[in-house]
C-alpha positions as CSV (number, residue, x, y, z in Angstrom):
1,M,18.5,27.8,-50.2
2,H,19.1,31.4,-49.2
3,S,22.1,32.3,-47.2
4,S,22.7,35.5,-45.3
5,T,25.7,36.9,-43.7
6,A,25.6,38.5,-40.3
7,R,27.3,41.9,-40.2
8,S,29.1,43.2,-37.2
9,P,27.9,46.6,-36.0
10,S,30.2,49.5,-36.7
11,P,32.0,51.3,-33.9
12,F,29.5,54.2,-34.4
13,Q,26.5,51.9,-34.0
14,L,28.1,50.4,-30.8
15,R,28.6,53.9,-29.4
16,Q,25.0,54.8,-30.2
17,F,23.7,51.6,-28.6
18,C,25.8,52.2,-25.4
19,L,24.6,55.8,-25.2
20,A,21.0,54.7,-25.6
21,A,21.4,52.0,-23.0
22,S,23.0,54.4,-20.6
23,I,20.2,56.9,-21.0
24,A,17.5,54.2,-20.5
25,L,19.3,52.9,-17.4
26,G,19.7,56.3,-16.0
27,A,16.1,57.1,-16.6
28,A,15.0,53.8,-14.9
29,F,17.2,54.6,-11.8
30,L,16.0,58.1,-11.6
31,A,12.4,56.9,-11.9
32,A,13.0,54.5,-9.0
33,C,14.7,57.3,-6.9
34,T,11.9,59.8,-7.6
35,S,8.9,57.4,-7.5
36,T,5.7,58.6,-6.0
37,P,5.1,57.6,-2.4
38,L,3.3,54.4,-1.7
39,T,-0.1,54.6,-0.3
40,P,-0.3,52.6,2.9
41,P,-3.3,50.3,3.4
42,P,-6.3,51.9,5.0
43,G,-6.0,52.1,8.8
44,S,-2.2,51.9,8.8
45,A,0.6,54.4,8.5
46,A,3.5,54.4,6.1
47,P,6.7,53.2,7.8
48,A,8.5,55.9,9.8
49,A,12.2,56.5,9.1
50,S,13.0,55.2,12.7
51,R,11.5,51.8,11.8
52,F,14.3,50.7,9.5
53,M,16.1,47.6,10.7
54,R,19.6,46.4,9.8
55,P,19.4,44.3,6.7
56,A,22.2,41.9,7.6
57,N,23.9,40.7,10.8
58,G,27.6,41.4,10.0
59,A,29.9,44.1,11.2
60,T,30.1,47.4,9.4
61,L,33.1,47.3,7.0
62,A,32.7,50.9,5.6
63,R,30.6,53.8,6.7
64,F,28.7,56.5,4.8
65,D,30.8,59.5,3.8
66,G,28.4,61.0,1.2
67,K,31.1,61.1,-1.5
68,G,32.7,57.8,-2.2
69,S,30.4,55.7,-0.1
70,K,26.7,56.5,-0.4
71,G,25.8,53.9,2.2
72,I,27.3,51.3,4.5
73,D,29.1,48.0,3.7
74,I,28.1,45.1,5.9
75,A,30.3,42.0,6.2
76,G,29.1,38.5,5.9
77,K,29.5,35.2,3.9
78,P,28.1,34.5,0.5
79,G,24.6,33.2,0.9
80,D,23.9,35.0,4.2
81,P,20.4,36.4,4.3
82,V,19.6,40.0,3.2
83,L,16.4,41.3,4.8
84,A,14.1,44.1,3.8
85,A,14.9,47.0,6.2
86,A,11.2,48.0,6.2
87,A,8.0,47.1,4.4
88,G,7.6,48.4,0.9
89,K,7.4,47.7,-2.8
90,V,10.3,46.5,-5.0
91,V,10.8,49.0,-7.7
92,Y,14.0,47.7,-9.3
93,V,15.9,44.4,-9.6
94,G,18.9,44.2,-12.0
95,D,22.6,44.4,-12.5
96,E,22.8,47.3,-14.9
97,L,24.4,49.8,-12.5
98,R,28.1,49.7,-12.5
99,N,29.8,48.5,-9.2
100,Y,26.5,47.5,-7.6
101,G,26.2,43.9,-9.0
102,N,22.8,42.5,-8.5
103,L,20.8,45.4,-7.0
104,I,17.4,45.6,-5.3
105,I,15.7,48.9,-4.7
106,V,12.6,49.0,-2.4
107,D,10.3,52.0,-2.1
108,H,9.0,52.5,1.5
109,G,6.8,55.5,0.8
110,N,7.3,58.9,2.5
111,N,10.0,59.5,-0.1
112,Y,12.3,56.8,1.3
113,L,14.1,54.1,-0.8
114,T,16.6,51.5,0.3
115,A,19.1,49.8,-2.0
116,Y,20.7,46.4,-1.5
117,A,23.8,45.7,-3.7
118,H,26.0,42.7,-4.5
119,A,23.3,40.0,-4.1
120,Q,24.4,36.5,-5.0
121,V,20.8,35.4,-5.3
122,V,17.8,37.7,-5.7
123,L,14.5,36.4,-4.2
124,V,12.1,39.1,-5.2
125,Q,10.7,40.7,-8.3
126,E,9.8,44.2,-9.4
127,K,6.4,45.4,-8.2
128,Q,6.4,42.8,-5.4
129,S,5.4,43.9,-1.9
130,V,7.8,43.0,0.9
131,S,7.5,43.0,4.7
132,Q,10.1,44.2,7.1
133,G,12.5,41.4,7.9
134,Q,11.5,39.4,4.8
135,K,14.5,37.7,3.1
136,I,14.9,39.4,-0.2
137,A,18.3,38.2,-1.3
138,E,21.4,36.2,-0.4
139,M,24.6,38.1,0.2
140,G,27.2,38.0,-2.6
141,K,30.6,39.6,-3.2
142,N,31.6,43.1,-4.3
143,P,33.7,43.6,-7.5
144,A,36.9,43.1,-5.4
145,G,35.7,39.7,-4.2
146,T,34.8,40.7,-0.7
147,P,31.7,39.1,0.7
148,M,29.4,41.9,1.7
149,L,26.1,43.8,1.4
150,H,26.3,47.5,0.3
151,F,23.2,49.1,1.8
152,E,21.8,52.6,1.1
153,I,18.9,54.7,2.3
154,R,17.8,57.5,0.0
155,K,15.5,60.3,1.2
156,Q,13.9,62.2,-1.7
157,G,16.4,60.6,-4.0
158,V,19.4,61.7,-2.0
159,A,21.7,59.3,-0.2
160,V,21.7,59.7,3.6
161,D,23.7,58.1,6.4
162,P,21.9,54.8,7.2
163,E,23.3,54.4,10.7
164,P,21.1,57.0,12.5
165,Y,18.0,55.4,10.8
166,L,19.1,51.9,11.7
167,S,19.8,52.8,15.4
168,G,16.5,54.7,15.8
169,K,18.3,57.9,16.5
170,L,16.8,59.7,13.6
171,R,13.0,59.8,13.0
């Protein structure tokens, strides 16, 4: 009988692994943020920016400031529905981005992406098409334990204030 002993990785190997994982994660996020626009089905137009709907019903806990908050925080209870703000294609589902928990990113074409963070349950998969108002997740809690949805809209990869888009004031 042959016996082998498992060796623990050295601190250098762990640093190399973490660096490689960080680079891969960053590349995946950048790819999602800079993805090519979706082609709308023949005879239809890609969703206009003014067609975004609020993804959850709760009150706004925190507003966009462009520095610390790249989106808005919406109050709720764990398990409350999280809805797609507009039709699009899911380009990322995962929990690798620090402080976002379970995260969903949807590409809406026309250089617009939306991000939905802190999901308790994710109901969609990458490459899946979603329709506006479709339940894509259930609300969870942020790292501090507050039940909420963190929601972002990104235009050409840059975070923008979601409120004017959700209210229809910005087209």
